[in-house]
PDB file of N, CA, C and O in Angstrom:
ATOM      1  N   MET A   1       0.824  -1.188   0.000  1.00  0.00           N
ATOM      2  CA  MET A   1       0.000   0.000   0.000  1.00  0.00           C
ATOM      3  C   MET A   1       0.867   1.250   0.000  1.00  0.00           C
ATOM      4  O   MET A   1       0.557   2.210  -0.704  1.00  0.00           O
ATOM      5  N   ASP A   2       1.940   1.258   0.770  1.00  0.00           N
ATOM      6  CA  ASP A   2       2.802   2.443   0.825  1.00  0.00           C
ATOM      7  C   ASP A   2       3.340   2.794  -0.557  1.00  0.00           C
ATOM      8  O   ASP A   2       3.320   3.955  -0.966  1.00  0.00           O
ATOM      9  N   ASP A   3       3.820   1.780  -1.269  1.00  0.00           N
ATOM     10  CA  ASP A   3       4.392   2.010  -2.583  1.00  0.00           C
ATOM     11  C   ASP A   3       3.331   2.533  -3.554  1.00  0.00           C
ATOM     12  O   ASP A   3       3.570   3.500  -4.277  1.00  0.00           O
ATOM     13  N   GLY A   4       2.178   1.902  -3.570  1.00  0.00           N
ATOM     14  CA  GLY A   4       1.106   2.347  -4.460  1.00  0.00           C
ATOM     15  C   GLY A   4       0.611   3.736  -4.117  1.00  0.00           C
ATOM     16  O   GLY A   4       0.329   4.545  -5.002  1.00  0.00           O
ATOM     17  N   GLU A   5       0.508   4.004  -2.836  1.00  0.00           N
ATOM     18  CA  GLU A   5       0.042   5.324  -2.418  1.00  0.00           C
ATOM     19  C   GLU A   5       1.024   6.409  -2.851  1.00  0.00           C
ATOM     20  O   GLU A   5       0.608   7.447  -3.365  1.00  0.00           O
ATOM     21  N   SER A   6       2.295   6.186  -2.654  1.00  0.00           N
ATOM     22  CA  SER A   6       3.271   7.211  -3.026  1.00  0.00           C
ATOM     23  C   SER A   6       3.458   7.309  -4.537  1.00  0.00           C
ATOM     24  O   SER A   6       3.576   8.412  -5.070  1.00  0.00           O
ATOM     25  N   ARG A   7       3.487   6.184  -5.229  1.00  0.00           N
ATOM     26  CA  ARG A   7       3.738   6.205  -6.672  1.00  0.00           C
ATOM     27  C   ARG A   7       2.521   6.632  -7.487  1.00  0.00           C
ATOM     28  O   ARG A   7       2.673   7.213  -8.562  1.00  0.00           O
ATOM     29  N   ILE A   8       1.340   6.356  -7.001  1.00  0.00           N
ATOM     30  CA  ILE A   8       0.137   6.688  -7.758  1.00  0.00           C
ATOM     31  C   ILE A   8      -0.504   7.958  -7.213  1.00  0.00           C
ATOM     32  O   ILE A   8      -0.572   8.972  -7.907  1.00  0.00           O
ATOM     33  N   PHE A   9      -0.976   7.903  -5.968  1.00  0.00           N
ATOM     34  CA  PHE A   9      -1.670   9.055  -5.394  1.00  0.00           C
ATOM     35  C   PHE A   9      -0.715  10.220  -5.124  1.00  0.00           C
ATOM     36  O   PHE A   9      -1.135  11.377  -5.138  1.00  0.00           O
ATOM     37  N   GLY A  10       0.547   9.928  -4.881  1.00  0.00           N
ATOM     38  CA  GLY A  10       1.519  10.982  -4.595  1.00  0.00           C
ATOM     39  C   GLY A  10       2.032  11.708  -5.813  1.00  0.00           C
ATOM     40  O   GLY A  10       2.582  12.802  -5.688  1.00  0.00           O
ATOM     41  N   GLU A  11       1.867  11.127  -7.000  1.00  0.00           N
ATOM     42  CA  GLU A  11       2.440  11.732  -8.199  1.00  0.00           C
ATOM     43  C   GLU A  11       1.426  12.156  -9.244  1.00  0.00           C
ATOM     44  O   GLU A  11       1.704  13.048 -10.045  1.00  0.00           O
ATOM     45  N   LEU A  12       0.264  11.537  -9.251  1.00  0.00           N
ATOM     46  CA  LEU A  12      -0.721  11.835 -10.283  1.00  0.00           C
ATOM     47  C   LEU A  12      -1.816  12.758  -9.740  1.00  0.00           C
ATOM     48  O   LEU A  12      -2.151  12.694  -8.557  1.00  0.00           O
ATOM     49  N   PRO A  13      -2.372  13.613 -10.599  1.00  0.00           N
ATOM     50  CA  PRO A  13      -3.405  14.544 -10.141  1.00  0.00           C
ATOM     51  C   PRO A  13      -4.735  13.844  -9.868  1.00  0.00           C
ATOM     52  O   PRO A  13      -4.979  12.732 -10.336  1.00  0.00           O
ATOM     53  N   ASP A  14      -5.579  14.516  -9.106  1.00  0.00           N
ATOM     54  CA  ASP A  14      -6.894  13.980  -8.753  1.00  0.00           C
ATOM     55  C   ASP A  14      -7.758  13.693  -9.978  1.00  0.00           C
ATOM     56  O   ASP A  14      -8.649  12.847  -9.909  1.00  0.00           O
ATOM     57  N   GLU A  15      -7.521  14.367 -11.079  1.00  0.00           N
ATOM     58  CA  GLU A  15      -8.320  14.201 -12.289  1.00  0.00           C
ATOM     59  C   GLU A  15      -7.975  12.939 -13.070  1.00  0.00           C
ATOM     60  O   GLU A  15      -8.622  12.641 -14.073  1.00  0.00           O
ATOM     61  N   THR A  16      -6.963  12.194 -12.625  1.00  0.00           N
ATOM     62  CA  THR A  16      -6.523  10.985 -13.323  1.00  0.00           C
ATOM     63  C   THR A  16      -7.569   9.888 -13.199  1.00  0.00           C
ATOM     64  O   THR A  16      -7.937   9.489 -12.094  1.00  0.00           O
ATOM     65  N   TRP A  17      -8.046   9.402 -14.342  1.00  0.00           N
ATOM     66  CA  TRP A  17      -9.005   8.295 -14.375  1.00  0.00           C
ATOM     67  C   TRP A  17      -8.263   6.974 -14.303  1.00  0.00           C
ATOM     68  O   TRP A  17      -7.143   6.862 -14.803  1.00  0.00           O
ATOM     69  N   PHE A  18      -8.871   5.979 -13.691  1.00  0.00           N
ATOM     70  CA  PHE A  18      -8.333   4.622 -13.738  1.00  0.00           C
ATOM     71  C   PHE A  18      -9.469   3.658 -14.032  1.00  0.00           C
ATOM     72  O   PHE A  18     -10.633   3.934 -13.743  1.00  0.00           O
ATOM     73  N   TYR A  19      -9.111   2.538 -14.604  1.00  0.00           N
ATOM     74  CA  TYR A  19     -10.070   1.547 -15.081  1.00  0.00           C
ATOM     75  C   TYR A  19      -9.707   0.184 -14.491  1.00  0.00           C
ATOM     76  O   TYR A  19      -8.944  -0.570 -15.094  1.00  0.00           O
ATOM     77  N   PRO A  20     -10.258  -0.134 -13.305  1.00  0.00           N
ATOM     78  CA  PRO A  20      -9.889  -1.382 -12.628  1.00  0.00           C
ATOM     79  C   PRO A  20     -10.476  -2.602 -13.336  1.00  0.00           C
ATOM     80  O   PRO A  20     -11.382  -2.475 -14.159  1.00  0.00           O
ATOM     81  N   GLY A  21      -9.970  -3.744 -13.019  1.00  0.00           N
ATOM     82  CA  GLY A  21     -10.495  -4.984 -13.566  1.00  0.00           C
ATOM     83  C   GLY A  21     -11.776  -5.423 -12.894  1.00  0.00           C
ATOM     84  O   GLY A  21     -12.396  -6.398 -13.317  1.00  0.00           O
ATOM     85  N   HIS A  22     -12.182  -4.714 -11.846  1.00  0.00           N
ATOM     86  CA  HIS A  22     -13.424  -4.992 -11.129  1.00  0.00           C
ATOM     87  C   HIS A  22     -13.967  -3.662 -10.614  1.00  0.00           C
ATOM     88  O   HIS A  22     -13.192  -2.733 -10.390  1.00  0.00           O
ATOM     89  N   GLY A  23     -15.249  -3.554 -10.426  1.00  0.00           N
ATOM     90  CA  GLY A  23     -15.837  -2.312  -9.940  1.00  0.00           C
ATOM     91  C   GLY A  23     -15.939  -1.260 -11.037  1.00  0.00           C
ATOM     92  O   GLY A  23     -15.687  -1.534 -12.211  1.00  0.00           O
ATOM     93  N   ASP A  24     -16.311  -0.061 -10.630  1.00  0.00           N
ATOM     94  CA  ASP A  24     -16.529   1.028 -11.580  1.00  0.00           C
ATOM     95  C   ASP A  24     -15.259   1.825 -11.831  1.00  0.00           C
ATOM     96  O   ASP A  24     -14.364   1.877 -10.987  1.00  0.00           O
ATOM     97  N   ASP A  25     -15.193   2.445 -13.001  1.00  0.00           N
ATOM     98  CA  ASP A  25     -14.116   3.382 -13.305  1.00  0.00           C
ATOM     99  C   ASP A  25     -14.239   4.559 -12.337  1.00  0.00           C
ATOM    100  O   ASP A  25     -15.330   4.843 -11.841  1.00  0.00           O
ATOM    101  N   SER A  26     -13.141   5.233 -12.071  1.00  0.00           N
ATOM    102  CA  SER A  26     -13.167   6.331 -11.116  1.00  0.00           C
ATOM    103  C   SER A  26     -11.981   7.246 -11.359  1.00  0.00           C
ATOM    104  O   SER A  26     -11.179   7.022 -12.265  1.00  0.00           O
ATOM    105  N   THR A  27     -11.883   8.283 -10.535  1.00  0.00           N
ATOM    106  CA  THR A  27     -10.710   9.150 -10.560  1.00  0.00           C
ATOM    107  C   THR A  27      -9.963   8.997  -9.242  1.00  0.00           C
ATOM    108  O   THR A  27     -10.528   8.556  -8.241  1.00  0.00           O
ATOM    109  N   LEU A  28      -8.706   9.363  -9.255  1.00  0.00           N
ATOM    110  CA  LEU A  28      -7.930   9.296  -8.014  1.00  0.00           C
ATOM    111  C   LEU A  28      -8.516  10.230  -6.962  1.00  0.00           C
ATOM    112  O   LEU A  28      -8.513   9.906  -5.775  1.00  0.00           O
ATOM    113  N   GLY A  29      -9.015  11.377  -7.386  1.00  0.00           N
ATOM    114  CA  GLY A  29      -9.610  12.322  -6.440  1.00  0.00           C
ATOM    115  C   GLY A  29     -10.815  11.743  -5.730  1.00  0.00           C
ATOM    116  O   GLY A  29     -11.007  11.986  -4.539  1.00  0.00           O
ATOM    117  N   GLU A  30     -11.632  10.979  -6.441  1.00  0.00           N
ATOM    118  CA  GLU A  30     -12.805  10.368  -5.819  1.00  0.00           C
ATOM    119  C   GLU A  30     -12.397   9.303  -4.805  1.00  0.00           C
ATOM    120  O   GLU A  30     -13.094   9.091  -3.813  1.00  0.00           O
ATOM    121  N   GLN A  31     -11.286   8.643  -5.049  1.00  0.00           N
ATOM    122  CA  GLN A  31     -10.866   7.537  -4.191  1.00  0.00           C
ATOM    123  C   GLN A  31      -9.902   7.941  -3.084  1.00  0.00           C
ATOM    124  O   GLN A  31      -9.719   7.195  -2.122  1.00  0.00           O
ATOM    125  N   ARG A  32      -9.293   9.098  -3.207  1.00  0.00           N
ATOM    126  CA  ARG A  32      -8.286   9.545  -2.232  1.00  0.00           C
ATOM    127  C   ARG A  32      -8.826   9.521  -0.796  1.00  0.00           C
ATOM    128  O   ARG A  32      -8.098   9.176   0.134  1.00  0.00           O
ATOM    129  N   ALA A  33     -10.085   9.882  -0.618  1.00  0.00           N
ATOM    130  CA  ALA A  33     -10.686   9.910   0.721  1.00  0.00           C
ATOM    131  C   ALA A  33     -10.745   8.528   1.367  1.00  0.00           C
ATOM    132  O   ALA A  33     -10.931   8.429   2.580  1.00  0.00           O
ATOM    133  N   HIS A  34     -10.591   7.473   0.591  1.00  0.00           N
ATOM    134  CA  HIS A  34     -10.689   6.106   1.102  1.00  0.00           C
ATOM    135  C   HIS A  34      -9.340   5.518   1.535  1.00  0.00           C
ATOM    136  O   HIS A  34      -9.298   4.397   2.041  1.00  0.00           O
ATOM    137  N   LEU A  35      -8.262   6.238   1.349  1.00  0.00           N
ATOM    138  CA  LEU A  35      -6.937   5.693   1.664  1.00  0.00           C
ATOM    139  C   LEU A  35      -6.831   5.212   3.112  1.00  0.00           C
ATOM    140  O   LEU A  35      -6.329   4.116   3.360  1.00  0.00           O
ATOM    141  N   ALA A  36      -7.291   6.006   4.058  1.00  0.00           N
ATOM    142  CA  ALA A  36      -7.204   5.609   5.477  1.00  0.00           C
ATOM    143  C   ALA A  36      -8.039   4.357   5.737  1.00  0.00           C
ATOM    144  O   ALA A  36      -7.617   3.474   6.483  1.00  0.00           O
ATOM    145  N   GLU A  37      -9.203   4.278   5.134  1.00  0.00           N
ATOM    146  CA  GLU A  37     -10.068   3.097   5.281  1.00  0.00           C
ATOM    147  C   GLU A  37      -9.367   1.851   4.744  1.00  0.00           C
ATOM    148  O   GLU A  37      -9.417   0.793   5.371  1.00  0.00           O
ATOM    149  N   TRP A  38      -8.721   1.969   3.601  1.00  0.00           N
ATOM    150  CA  TRP A  38      -8.014   0.836   3.007  1.00  0.00           C
ATOM    151  C   TRP A  38      -6.889   0.376   3.899  1.00  0.00           C
ATOM    152  O   TRP A  38      -6.662  -0.824   4.056  1.00  0.00           O
ATOM    153  N   ARG A  39      -6.172   1.337   4.493  1.00  0.00           N
ATOM    154  CA  ARG A  39      -5.076   0.986   5.414  1.00  0.00           C
ATOM    155  C   ARG A  39      -5.624   0.215   6.621  1.00  0.00           C
ATOM    156  O   ARG A  39      -5.033  -0.775   7.051  1.00  0.00           O
ATOM    157  N   GLU A  40      -6.763   0.678   7.165  1.00  0.00           N
ATOM    158  CA  GLU A  40      -7.369   0.000   8.315  1.00  0.00           C
ATOM    159  C   GLU A  40      -7.763  -1.432   7.967  1.00  0.00           C
ATOM    160  O   GLU A  40      -7.706  -2.313   8.825  1.00  0.00           O
ATOM    161  N   ARG A  41      -8.157  -1.671   6.737  1.00  0.00           N
ATOM    162  CA  ARG A  41      -8.539  -3.019   6.289  1.00  0.00           C
ATOM    163  C   ARG A  41      -7.321  -3.898   6.031  1.00  0.00           C
ATOM    164  O   ARG A  41      -7.442  -5.112   5.861  1.00  0.00           O
ATOM    165  N   GLY A  42      -6.138  -3.270   6.004  1.00  0.00           N
ATOM    166  CA  GLY A  42      -4.921  -4.028   5.758  1.00  0.00           C
ATOM    167  C   GLY A  42      -4.586  -4.187   4.289  1.00  0.00           C
ATOM    168  O   GLY A  42      -3.816  -5.072   3.913  1.00  0.00           O
ATOM    169  N   TRP A  43      -5.161  -3.336   3.461  1.00  0.00           N
ATOM    170  CA  TRP A  43      -4.881  -3.429   2.018  1.00  0.00           C
ATOM    171  C   TRP A  43      -3.587  -2.754   1.683  1.00  0.00           C
ATOM    172  O   TRP A  43      -3.187  -2.729   0.519  1.00  0.00           O
TER     173      TRP A  43
END
């Protein structure tokens, strides 16, 4: 998680779209608020 957070969320703007293999497409800005939740889950 640390590596992904720094390499993706730390370098790319909130307007960056991503297209996961599961779930809905989104932007980093929409998902940034979930980082702490993901850490608590152990992701």
